[in-house]
N, C-alpha and C positions, 0 to 999 in steps of 0.2 A: 787791432785786438790785442789787449795785454794778457800775459800769461805769467802769473806769480805763484811761487811755490813758498810755503810756510814749513819751516822745519819743526818736528816735534821735538819738545825741549825735555819734557817730564812725561812720564806713563806709569799708571799703577796698575798691576795686573794680580787676580786672584786664582789661587788654586786649591784644589781639594782631590783628596785621594784616601783610599782605605787603607793603603800602607806607603811607609817611607819611600820605598823605593821606586814605586808608580808616580810619587809626588816629585820625586828628585827628576825622573824622566821628563814629566811635564815640563817642569822649570828650566831643564836643560834645553829642551827643545824650543821654548819659547825665547831664551837667552841667544840662540843662533838665528832665530828669524829677527829679532830685534837689534841683532848686529848689522844686518843688511841696511836699516834705516839710521844707523850711527848712533845706537842707544845701547849704553853699558849698565850693568847692575850698580846701583848706588846703595840699596839695603834691601835686607831680607827679615822679614818676621813670620814667625810659625808657632802653631799651636796645635796641641793633640787634646782631643775631646773623647770622652768615654759616652756612648749612648746607655740607654736602659738596660741592655743586654751584657753590659760591660765591654763591648767591641770597640775598638779603637778607631778613630776619625782623624784624619791630620788635614790640616789648612795651611797655606802660606799666603802672604802678600809680599809682593816683590816691586819695588820702586826702581823704575829705570831712568836715568837721565842721559842728556846729550852728551857725546864723547867731547873733551876739550883739548 
């Protein structure tokens, strides 16, 4: 029986929240989880949207890459 493990080299995750503080907590939490599988943040992209009621909505895309 052969057992083979492949390491994740790239991972892209999407986050959303009603305020920046919550968005930041979600991202920081996932950064800690991804450290355990040897991934670090490569880039972050974020946006703010206004809905029809003028309420703000925040989203972010975080690209994780394998630590070298």
